[in-house]
N, CA, C and O atoms as a Tripos MOL2 file, in Angstrom:
@<TRIPOS>MOLECULE
protein
  260   259    65     0     0
PROTEIN
NO_CHARGES

@<TRIPOS>ATOM
      1 N          24.1980   89.7450  125.4620 N.3       1 MET1
      2 CA         24.5680   91.1040  125.1000 C.3       1 MET1
      3 C          24.5390   91.9830  126.3410 C.2       1 MET1
      4 O          23.5880   91.9560  127.1220 O.2       1 MET1
      5 N          25.5790   92.7450  126.5000 N.am      2 ILE2
      6 CA         25.6880   93.6250  127.6530 C.3       2 ILE2
      7 C          25.2340   95.0190  127.2420 C.2       2 ILE2
      8 O          25.6350   95.5340  126.1980 O.2       2 ILE2
      9 N          24.3910   95.6230  128.0770 N.am      3 TYR3
     10 CA         23.9260   96.9720  127.8200 C.3       3 TYR3
     11 C          24.3610   97.8550  128.9650 C.2       3 TYR3
     12 O          24.1980   97.4540  130.1170 O.2       3 TYR3
     13 N          24.8810   98.9820  128.7310 N.am      4 PRO4
     14 CA         25.3170   99.5660  127.4620 C.3       4 PRO4
     15 C          26.6620   99.0050  127.0270 C.2       4 PRO4
     16 O          27.4250   98.4740  127.8330 O.2       4 PRO4
     17 N          26.9260   99.1330  125.7630 N.am      5 SER5
     18 CA         28.1390   98.5780  125.1650 C.3       5 SER5
     19 C          29.3920   99.2930  125.6740 C.2       5 SER5
     20 O          29.4110  100.5150  125.8200 O.2       5 SER5
     21 N          30.4240   98.5140  125.9360 N.am      6 ILE6
     22 CA         31.6950   99.0790  126.4030 C.3       6 ILE6
     23 C          32.2990  100.0020  125.3440 C.2       6 ILE6
     24 O          32.9430  100.9970  125.6780 O.2       6 ILE6
     25 N          32.0930   99.6760  124.0820 N.am      7 ASP7
     26 CA         32.6270  100.5220  123.0100 C.3       7 ASP7
     27 C          31.9780  101.9000  123.0210 C.2       7 ASP7
     28 O          32.6540  102.9090  122.8230 O.2       7 ASP7
     29 N          30.6770  101.9430  123.2500 N.am      8 LYS8
     30 CA         29.9660  103.2160  123.2940 C.3       8 LYS8
     31 C          30.3870  104.0270  124.5240 C.2       8 LYS8
     32 O          30.5390  105.2460  124.4480 O.2       8 LYS8
     33 N          30.5710  103.3470  125.6470 N.am      9 LEU9
     34 CA         30.9770  104.0350  126.8690 C.3       9 LEU9
     35 C          32.3860  104.6070  126.7510 C.2       9 LEU9
     36 O          32.6660  105.6760  127.2920 O.2       9 LEU9
     37 N          33.2660  103.9100  126.0540 N.am     10 LEU10
     38 CA         34.6420  104.3960  125.9130 C.3      10 LEU10
     39 C          34.7480  105.5750  124.9470 C.2      10 LEU10
     40 O          35.8040  106.2040  124.8700 O.2      10 LEU10
     41 N          33.6860  105.8910  124.2130 N.am     11 THR11
     42 CA         33.6870  107.1240  123.4250 C.3      11 THR11
     43 C          33.3750  108.3230  124.3100 C.2      11 THR11
     44 O          33.6540  109.4630  123.9370 O.2      11 THR11
     45 N          32.7900  108.0660  125.4920 N.am     12 ILE12
     46 CA         32.4450  109.1340  126.4230 C.3      12 ILE12
     47 C          33.5910  109.4140  127.3790 C.2      12 ILE12
     48 O          33.8970  110.5710  127.6680 O.2      12 ILE12
     49 N          34.2250  108.3550  127.8710 N.am     13 VAL13
     50 CA         35.3600  108.4970  128.7880 C.3      13 VAL13
     51 C          36.6250  108.0100  128.0930 C.2      13 VAL13
     52 O          36.5570  107.2990  127.0910 O.2      13 VAL13
     53 N          37.7790  108.3970  128.6320 N.am     14 ASP14
     54 CA         39.0490  108.1020  127.9770 C.3      14 ASP14
     55 C          39.5900  106.7090  128.2480 C.2      14 ASP14
     56 O          40.2660  106.1350  127.3940 O.2      14 ASP14
     57 N          39.3060  106.1570  129.4180 N.am     15 SER15
     58 CA         39.9150  104.8730  129.7580 C.3      15 SER15
     59 C          38.9460  104.0050  130.5480 C.2      15 SER15
     60 O          37.9550  104.4900  131.0940 O.2      15 SER15
     61 N          39.2490  102.7240  130.5970 N.am     16 LYS16
     62 CA         38.4280  101.7920  131.3690 C.3      16 LYS16
     63 C          38.5240  102.1010  132.8540 C.2      16 LYS16
     64 O          37.5460  101.9530  133.5870 O.2      16 LYS16
     65 N          39.6960  102.5280  133.2970 N.am     17 TYR17
     66 CA         39.8780  102.8870  134.6990 C.3      17 TYR17
     67 C          38.9420  104.0280  135.0850 C.2      17 TYR17
     68 O          38.2780  103.9710  136.1210 O.2      17 TYR17
     69 N          38.8930  105.0500  134.2590 N.am     18 GLU18
     70 CA         38.0280  106.1990  134.5320 C.3      18 GLU18
     71 C          36.5570  105.7770  134.5090 C.2      18 GLU18
     72 O          35.7570  106.2630  135.3080 O.2      18 GLU18
     73 N          36.2120  104.8900  133.6090 N.am     19 LEU19
     74 CA         34.8470  104.3780  133.5140 C.3      19 LEU19
     75 C          34.4430  103.6670  134.8010 C.2      19 LEU19
     76 O          33.3460  103.8810  135.3170 O.2      19 LEU19
     77 N          35.3260  102.8260  135.3130 N.am     20 VAL20
     78 CA         35.0570  102.1080  136.5610 C.3      20 VAL20
     79 C          34.9360  103.0860  137.7210 C.2      20 VAL20
     80 O          34.0420  102.9540  138.5570 O.2      20 VAL20
     81 N          35.8240  104.0560  137.7740 N.am     21 HIS21
     82 CA         35.8230  105.0360  138.8580 C.3      21 HIS21
     83 C          34.5230  105.8450  138.8640 C.2      21 HIS21
     84 O          33.8980  106.0020  139.9130 O.2      21 HIS21
     85 N          34.1190  106.3470  137.7250 N.am     22 ILE22
     86 CA         32.9040  107.1620  137.6200 C.3      22 ILE22
     87 C          31.6670  106.3420  137.9590 C.2      22 ILE22
     88 O          30.8130  106.7960  138.7210 O.2      22 ILE22
     89 N          31.5640  105.1540  137.4080 N.am     23 SER23
     90 CA         30.3710  104.3440  137.6540 C.3      23 SER23
     91 C          30.2870  103.8820  139.1090 C.2      23 SER23
     92 O          29.1900  103.8080  139.6630 O.2      23 SER23
     93 N          31.4120  103.5730  139.7320 N.am     24 ALA24
     94 CA         31.4010  103.1610  141.1400 C.3      24 ALA24
     95 C          30.9780  104.3180  142.0450 C.2      24 ALA24
     96 O          30.2060  104.1270  142.9840 O.2      24 ALA24
     97 N          31.4840  105.5090  141.7600 N.am     25 ARG25
     98 CA         31.1010  106.6740  142.5680 C.3      25 ARG25
     99 C          29.6190  106.9820  142.4190 C.2      25 ARG25
    100 O          28.9430  107.2880  143.4010 O.2      25 ARG25
    101 N          29.1090  106.9000  141.1850 N.am     26 ARG26
    102 CA         27.6840  107.1820  140.9670 C.3      26 ARG26
    103 C          26.8120  106.1070  141.5990 C.2      26 ARG26
    104 O          25.7650  106.4220  142.1650 O.2      26 ARG26
    105 N          27.2170  104.8540  141.5150 N.am     27 ALA27
    106 CA         26.4380  103.7740  142.1230 C.3      27 ALA27
    107 C          26.3720  103.9460  143.6340 C.2      27 ALA27
    108 O          25.3190  103.7370  144.2370 O.2      27 ALA27
    109 N          27.4790  104.3220  144.2450 N.am     28 THR28
    110 CA         27.5010  104.5690  145.6860 C.3      28 THR28
    111 C          26.6000  105.7420  146.0320 C.2      28 THR28
    112 O          25.8720  105.7030  147.0230 O.2      28 THR28
    113 N          26.6510  106.7740  145.2210 N.am     29 GLN29
    114 CA         25.8250  107.9500  145.4420 C.3      29 GLN29
    115 C          24.3400  107.5920  145.3400 C.2      29 GLN29
    116 O          23.5390  108.0520  146.1540 O.2      29 GLN29
    117 N          23.9660  106.7850  144.3560 N.am     30 MET30
    118 CA         22.5710  106.3760  144.2110 C.3      30 MET30
    119 C          22.1190  105.5450  145.4080 C.2      30 MET30
    120 O          20.9880  105.6780  145.8750 O.2      30 MET30
    121 N          23.0050  104.6960  145.8970 N.am     31 GLU31
    122 CA         22.6750  103.8450  147.0400 C.3      31 GLU31
    123 C          22.4720  104.6650  148.3080 C.2      31 GLU31
    124 O          21.5680  104.3830  149.0940 O.2      31 GLU31
    125 N          23.3100  105.6780  148.5070 N.am     32 GLU32
    126 CA         23.2310  106.4950  149.7200 C.3      32 GLU32
    127 C          22.0630  107.4670  149.7000 C.2      32 GLU32
    128 O          21.3810  107.6350  150.7110 O.2      32 GLU32
    129 N          21.8220  108.1120  148.5560 N.am     33 THR33
    130 CA         20.8090  109.1700  148.4950 C.3      33 THR33
    131 C          19.4660  108.6950  147.9460 C.2      33 THR33
    132 O          18.4530  109.3710  148.1240 O.2      33 THR33
    133 N          19.4500  107.5530  147.2880 N.am     34 GLU34
    134 CA         18.2600  107.0140  146.6190 C.3      34 GLU34
    135 C          17.7020  107.9910  145.5870 C.2      34 GLU34
    136 O          16.4930  108.0470  145.3600 O.2      34 GLU34
    137 N          18.6030  108.7670  144.9600 N.am     35 PHE35
    138 CA         18.2250  109.6790  143.8780 C.3      35 PHE35
    139 C          18.6510  109.0620  142.5530 C.2      35 PHE35
    140 O          19.8250  108.7620  142.3380 O.2      35 PHE35
    141 N          17.6710  108.8770  141.6650 N.am     36 PHE36
    142 CA         17.9210  108.3160  140.3480 C.3      36 PHE36
    143 C          17.5380  109.3550  139.3050 C.2      36 PHE36
    144 O          16.5540  110.0750  139.4730 O.2      36 PHE36
    145 N          18.3060  109.4350  138.2370 N.am     37 GLN37
    146 CA         18.0370  110.4390  137.2090 C.3      37 GLN37
    147 C          16.9930  109.9830  136.1950 C.2      37 GLN37
    148 O          16.4780  110.7910  135.4220 O.2      37 GLN37
    149 N          16.6890  108.7130  136.2000 N.am     38 MET38
    150 CA         15.6390  108.1810  135.3280 C.3      38 MET38
    151 C          14.6150  107.5060  136.2270 C.2      38 MET38
    152 O          14.8890  107.2250  137.3940 O.2      38 MET38
    153 N          13.4300  107.2470  135.6750 N.am     39 LYS39
    154 CA         12.4320  106.5030  136.4380 C.3      39 LYS39
    155 C          12.9270  105.0730  136.6210 C.2      39 LYS39
    156 O          13.6040  104.5300  135.7490 O.2      39 LYS39
    157 N          12.5940  104.4740  137.7410 N.am     40 GLU40
    158 CA         13.1240  103.1500  138.0580 C.3      40 GLU40
    159 C          12.7470  102.0980  137.0250 C.2      40 GLU40
    160 O          13.5140  101.1630  136.7990 O.2      40 GLU40
    161 N          11.5880  102.2270  136.3960 N.am     41 ASN41
    162 CA         11.1730  101.2250  135.4030 C.3      41 ASN41
    163 C          11.8340  101.4440  134.0420 C.2      41 ASN41
    164 O          11.6700  100.6140  133.1480 O.2      41 ASN41
    165 N          12.5750  102.5400  133.8600 N.am     42 GLU42
    166 CA         13.2680  102.8030  132.5970 C.3      42 GLU42
    167 C          14.6490  102.1580  132.5400 C.2      42 GLU42
    168 O          15.2240  102.0260  131.4590 O.2      42 GLU42
    169 N          15.1810  101.7580  133.6780 N.am     43 TYR43
    170 CA         16.4930  101.1150  133.7200 C.3      43 TYR43
    171 C          16.3960   99.6760  133.2170 C.2      43 TYR43
    172 O          15.4430   98.9640  133.5330 O.2      43 TYR43
    173 N          17.3710   99.2630  132.4480 N.am     44 VAL44
    174 CA         17.4620   97.8740  131.9980 C.3      44 VAL44
    175 C          18.0400   97.0300  133.1310 C.2      44 VAL44
    176 O          17.5850   95.9130  133.3770 O.2      44 VAL44
    177 N          19.0450   97.5720  133.8170 N.am     45 SER45
    178 CA         19.7280   96.8540  134.8880 C.3      45 SER45
    179 C          19.0150   97.0640  136.2170 C.2      45 SER45
    180 O          18.3770   98.0910  136.4470 O.2      45 SER45
    181 N          19.1390   96.0720  137.0790 N.am     46 SER46
    182 CA         18.5490   96.1990  138.4130 C.3      46 SER46
    183 C          19.6030   96.5490  139.4600 C.2      46 SER46
    184 O          19.2630   96.8370  140.6080 O.2      46 SER46
    185 N          20.8810   96.5270  139.0740 N.am     47 LYS47
    186 CA         21.9700   96.8040  140.0150 C.3      47 LYS47
    187 C          22.5160   98.2160  139.8190 C.2      47 LYS47
    188 O          22.3780   98.8090  138.7490 O.2      47 LYS47
    189 N          23.1320   98.7380  140.8620 N.am     48 GLY48
    190 CA         23.6160  100.1160  140.8670 C.3      48 GLY48
    191 C          24.6640  100.4270  139.8240 C.2      48 GLY48
    192 O          24.5990  101.4730  139.1780 O.2      48 GLY48
    193 N          25.6300   99.5410  139.6440 N.am     49 ILE49
    194 CA         26.6880   99.7800  138.6600 C.3      49 ILE49
    195 C          26.1000   99.8430  137.2560 C.2      49 ILE49
    196 O          26.4520  100.7230  136.4710 O.2      49 ILE49
    197 N          25.2170   98.9250  136.9440 N.am     50 GLY50
    198 CA         24.5620   98.9190  135.6290 C.3      50 GLY50
    199 C          23.7510  100.1750  135.4050 C.2      50 GLY50
    200 O          23.7610  100.7440  134.3140 O.2      50 GLY50
    201 N          23.0470  100.6070  136.4410 N.am     51 ARG51
    202 CA         22.2510  101.8340  136.3270 C.3      51 ARG51
    203 C          23.1440  103.0520  136.1330 C.2      51 ARG51
    204 O          22.8100  103.9500  135.3600 O.2      51 ARG51
    205 N          24.2700  103.0900  136.8250 N.am     52 ALA52
    206 CA         25.2140  104.2020  136.6570 C.3      52 ALA52
    207 C          25.7610  104.2320  135.2300 C.2      52 ALA52
    208 O          25.9000  105.3030  134.6380 O.2      52 ALA52
    209 N          26.0690  103.0610  134.6820 N.am     53 LEU53
    210 CA         26.5580  102.9940  133.3040 C.3      53 LEU53
    211 C          25.4770  103.4250  132.3150 C.2      53 LEU53
    212 O          25.7820  104.0740  131.3150 O.2      53 LEU53
    213 N          24.2330  103.0770  132.5800 N.am     54 GLU54
    214 CA         23.1370  103.5130  131.7060 C.3      54 GLU54
    215 C          22.9850  105.0240  131.7380 C.2      54 GLU54
    216 O          22.7770  105.6480  130.6980 O.2      54 GLU54
    217 N          23.0870  105.6210  132.9260 N.am     55 GLU55
    218 CA         23.0130  107.0760  133.0320 C.3      55 GLU55
    219 C          24.1550  107.7460  132.2720 C.2      55 GLU55
    220 O          23.9570  108.7640  131.6090 O.2      55 GLU55
    221 N          25.3260  107.1790  132.3710 N.am     56 LEU56
    222 CA         26.4830  107.7070  131.6410 C.3      56 LEU56
    223 C          26.2560  107.6180  130.1450 C.2      56 LEU56
    224 O          26.5540  108.5620  129.4130 O.2      56 LEU56
    225 N          25.7380  106.5060  129.6900 N.am     57 CYS57
    226 CA         25.4730  106.3050  128.2600 C.3      57 CYS57
    227 C          24.4010  107.2610  127.7420 C.2      57 CYS57
    228 O          24.4810  107.7300  126.6070 O.2      57 CYS57
    229 N          23.4130  107.5470  128.5620 N.am     58 GLN58
    230 CA         22.3200  108.4530  128.1710 C.3      58 GLN58
    231 C          22.7260  109.9230  128.2080 C.2      58 GLN58
    232 O          21.9830  110.7880  127.7440 O.2      58 GLN58
    233 N          23.9120  110.2030  128.7620 N.am     59 GLY59
    234 CA         24.3840  111.5850  128.8340 C.3      59 GLY59
    235 C          23.8850  112.3250  130.0650 C.2      59 GLY59
    236 O          23.9650  113.5520  130.1290 O.2      59 GLY59
    237 N          23.3720  111.5870  131.0400 N.am     60 LEU60
    238 CA         22.8810  112.2110  132.2560 C.3      60 LEU60
    239 C          23.9910  112.5220  133.2450 C.2      60 LEU60
    240 O          23.7980  113.2970  134.1810 O.2      60 LEU60
    241 N          25.1480  111.9190  133.0380 N.am     61 ILE61
    242 CA         26.3340  112.1990  133.8510 C.3      61 ILE61
    243 C          27.3420  112.8970  132.9420 C.2      61 ILE61
    244 O          27.7350  112.3570  131.9080 O.2      61 ILE61
    245 N          27.7490  114.0750  133.3290 N.am     62 LYS62
    246 CA         28.7240  114.8280  132.5380 C.3      62 LYS62
    247 C          30.1250  114.5220  133.0410 C.2      62 LYS62
    248 O          30.3860  114.5730  134.2430 O.2      62 LYS62
    249 N          31.0140  114.2070  132.1300 N.am     63 VAL63
    250 CA         32.4020  113.9150  132.4600 C.3      63 VAL63
    251 C          33.2480  115.1080  132.0570 C.2      63 VAL63
    252 O          33.3290  115.4620  130.8810 O.2      63 VAL63
    253 N          33.8810  115.7270  133.0540 N.am     64 GLU64
    254 CA         34.7600  116.8520  132.7800 C.3      64 GLU64
    255 C          36.1790  116.3600  132.6190 C.2      64 GLU64
    256 O          36.6430  115.5150  133.3840 O.2      64 GLU64
    257 N          36.8590  116.8790  131.6390 N.am     65 LYS65
    258 CA         38.2320  116.4380  131.3740 C.3      65 LYS65
    259 C          39.2150  117.4720  131.8130 C.2      65 LYS65
    260 O          40.4220  117.2780  131.6700 O.2      65 LYS65
@<TRIPOS>BOND
     1     1     2 1
     2     2     3 1
     3     3     4 2
     4     3     5 am
     5     5     6 1
     6     6     7 1
     7     7     8 2
     8     7     9 am
     9     9    10 1
    10    10    11 1
    11    11    12 2
    12    11    13 am
    13    13    14 1
    14    14    15 1
    15    15    16 2
    16    15    17 am
    17    17    18 1
    18    18    19 1
    19    19    20 2
    20    19    21 am
    21    21    22 1
    22    22    23 1
    23    23    24 2
    24    23    25 am
    25    25    26 1
    26    26    27 1
    27    27    28 2
    28    27    29 am
    29    29    30 1
    30    30    31 1
    31    31    32 2
    32    31    33 am
    33    33    34 1
    34    34    35 1
    35    35    36 2
    36    35    37 am
    37    37    38 1
    38    38    39 1
    39    39    40 2
    40    39    41 am
    41    41    42 1
    42    42    43 1
    43    43    44 2
    44    43    45 am
    45    45    46 1
    46    46    47 1
    47    47    48 2
    48    47    49 am
    49    49    50 1
    50    50    51 1
    51    51    52 2
    52    51    53 am
    53    53    54 1
    54    54    55 1
    55    55    56 2
    56    55    57 am
    57    57    58 1
    58    58    59 1
    59    59    60 2
    60    59    61 am
    61    61    62 1
    62    62    63 1
    63    63    64 2
    64    63    65 am
    65    65    66 1
    66    66    67 1
    67    67    68 2
    68    67    69 am
    69    69    70 1
    70    70    71 1
    71    71    72 2
    72    71    73 am
    73    73    74 1
    74    74    75 1
    75    75    76 2
    76    75    77 am
    77    77    78 1
    78    78    79 1
    79    79    80 2
    80    79    81 am
    81    81    82 1
    82    82    83 1
    83    83    84 2
    84    83    85 am
    85    85    86 1
    86    86    87 1
    87    87    88 2
    88    87    89 am
    89    89    90 1
    90    90    91 1
    91    91    92 2
    92    91    93 am
    93    93    94 1
    94    94    95 1
    95    95    96 2
    96    95    97 am
    97    97    98 1
    98    98    99 1
    99    99   100 2
   100    99   101 am
   101   101   102 1
   102   102   103 1
   103   103   104 2
   104   103   105 am
   105   105   106 1
   106   106   107 1
   107   107   108 2
   108   107   109 am
   109   109   110 1
   110   110   111 1
   111   111   112 2
   112   111   113 am
   113   113   114 1
   114   114   115 1
   115   115   116 2
   116   115   117 am
   117   117   118 1
   118   118   119 1
   119   119   120 2
   120   119   121 am
   121   121   122 1
   122   122   123 1
   123   123   124 2
   124   123   125 am
   125   125   126 1
   126   126   127 1
   127   127   128 2
   128   127   129 am
   129   129   130 1
   130   130   131 1
   131   131   132 2
   132   131   133 am
   133   133   134 1
   134   134   135 1
   135   135   136 2
   136   135   137 am
   137   137   138 1
   138   138   139 1
   139   139   140 2
   140   139   141 am
   141   141   142 1
   142   142   143 1
   143   143   144 2
   144   143   145 am
   145   145   146 1
   146   146   147 1
   147   147   148 2
   148   147   149 am
   149   149   150 1
   150   150   151 1
   151   151   152 2
   152   151   153 am
   153   153   154 1
   154   154   155 1
   155   155   156 2
   156   155   157 am
   157   157   158 1
   158   158   159 1
   159   159   160 2
   160   159   161 am
   161   161   162 1
   162   162   163 1
   163   163   164 2
   164   163   165 am
   165   165   166 1
   166   166   167 1
   167   167   168 2
   168   167   169 am
   169   169   170 1
   170   170   171 1
   171   171   172 2
   172   171   173 am
   173   173   174 1
   174   174   175 1
   175   175   176 2
   176   175   177 am
   177   177   178 1
   178   178   179 1
   179   179   180 2
   180   179   181 am
   181   181   182 1
   182   182   183 1
   183   183   184 2
   184   183   185 am
   185   185   186 1
   186   186   187 1
   187   187   188 2
   188   187   189 am
   189   189   190 1
   190   190   191 1
   191   191   192 2
   192   191   193 am
   193   193   194 1
   194   194   195 1
   195   195   196 2
   196   195   197 am
   197   197   198 1
   198   198   199 1
   199   199   200 2
   200   199   201 am
   201   201   202 1
   202   202   203 1
   203   203   204 2
   204   203   205 am
   205   205   206 1
   206   206   207 1
   207   207   208 2
   208   207   209 am
   209   209   210 1
   210   210   211 1
   211   211   212 2
   212   211   213 am
   213   213   214 1
   214   214   215 1
   215   215   216 2
   216   215   217 am
   217   217   218 1
   218   218   219 1
   219   219   220 2
   220   219   221 am
   221   221   222 1
   222   222   223 1
   223   223   224 2
   224   223   225 am
   225   225   226 1
   226   226   227 1
   227   227   228 2
   228   227   229 am
   229   229   230 1
   230   230   231 1
   231   231   232 2
   232   231   233 am
   233   233   234 1
   234   234   235 1
   235   235   236 2
   236   235   237 am
   237   237   238 1
   238   238   239 1
   239   239   240 2
   240   239   241 am
   241   241   242 1
   242   242   243 1
   243   243   244 2
   244   243   245 am
   245   245   246 1
   246   246   247 1
   247   247   248 2
   248   247   249 am
   249   249   250 1
   250   250   251 1
   251   251   252 2
   252   251   253 am
   253   253   254 1
   254   254   255 1
   255   255   256 2
   256   255   257 am
   257   257   258 1
   258   258   259 1
   259   259   260 2
@<TRIPOS>SUBSTRUCTURE
     1 MET1         2 RESIDUE 1 A MET
     2 ILE2         6 RESIDUE 1 A ILE
     3 TYR3        10 RESIDUE 1 A TYR
     4 PRO4        14 RESIDUE 1 A PRO
     5 SER5        18 RESIDUE 1 A SER
     6 ILE6        22 RESIDUE 1 A ILE
     7 ASP7        26 RESIDUE 1 A ASP
     8 LYS8        30 RESIDUE 1 A LYS
     9 LEU9        34 RESIDUE 1 A LEU
    10 LEU10       38 RESIDUE 1 A LEU
    11 THR11       42 RESIDUE 1 A THR
    12 ILE12       46 RESIDUE 1 A ILE
    13 VAL13       50 RESIDUE 1 A VAL
    14 ASP14       54 RESIDUE 1 A ASP
    15 SER15       58 RESIDUE 1 A SER
    16 LYS16       62 RESIDUE 1 A LYS
    17 TYR17       66 RESIDUE 1 A TYR
    18 GLU18       70 RESIDUE 1 A GLU
    19 LEU19       74 RESIDUE 1 A LEU
    20 VAL20       78 RESIDUE 1 A VAL
    21 HIS21       82 RESIDUE 1 A HIS
    22 ILE22       86 RESIDUE 1 A ILE
    23 SER23       90 RESIDUE 1 A SER
    24 ALA24       94 RESIDUE 1 A ALA
    25 ARG25       98 RESIDUE 1 A ARG
    26 ARG26      102 RESIDUE 1 A ARG
    27 ALA27      106 RESIDUE 1 A ALA
    28 THR28      110 RESIDUE 1 A THR
    29 GLN29      114 RESIDUE 1 A GLN
    30 MET30      118 RESIDUE 1 A MET
    31 GLU31      122 RESIDUE 1 A GLU
    32 GLU32      126 RESIDUE 1 A GLU
    33 THR33      130 RESIDUE 1 A THR
    34 GLU34      134 RESIDUE 1 A GLU
    35 PHE35      138 RESIDUE 1 A PHE
    36 PHE36      142 RESIDUE 1 A PHE
    37 GLN37      146 RESIDUE 1 A GLN
    38 MET38      150 RESIDUE 1 A MET
    39 LYS39      154 RESIDUE 1 A LYS
    40 GLU40      158 RESIDUE 1 A GLU
    41 ASN41      162 RESIDUE 1 A ASN
    42 GLU42      166 RESIDUE 1 A GLU
    43 TYR43      170 RESIDUE 1 A TYR
    44 VAL44      174 RESIDUE 1 A VAL
    45 SER45      178 RESIDUE 1 A SER
    46 SER46      182 RESIDUE 1 A SER
    47 LYS47      186 RESIDUE 1 A LYS
    48 GLY48      190 RESIDUE 1 A GLY
    49 ILE49      194 RESIDUE 1 A ILE
    50 GLY50      198 RESIDUE 1 A GLY
    51 ARG51      202 RESIDUE 1 A ARG
    52 ALA52      206 RESIDUE 1 A ALA
    53 LEU53      210 RESIDUE 1 A LEU
    54 GLU54      214 RESIDUE 1 A GLU
    55 GLU55      218 RESIDUE 1 A GLU
    56 LEU56      222 RESIDUE 1 A LEU
    57 CYS57      226 RESIDUE 1 A CYS
    58 GLN58      230 RESIDUE 1 A GLN
    59 GLY59      234 RESIDUE 1 A GLY
    60 LEU60      238 RESIDUE 1 A LEU
    61 ILE61      242 RESIDUE 1 A ILE
    62 LYS62      246 RESIDUE 1 A LYS
    63 VAL63      250 RESIDUE 1 A VAL
    64 GLU64      254 RESIDUE 1 A GLU
    65 LYS65      258 RESIDUE 1 A LYS
């Protein structure tokens, strides 16, 4: 089982392309600044992309349309 679910993420963003773009930018930002919006032990994933998707799912990243 993949967390967070792609179906849940696509209710937040309009397309898979936008989802990839947002998560890649946030993962790069986390890598460069070492700023995380959740405590490190609260993340399910250990990789940046997974953590970015978790933040998006939790509503910590706002998507403007």
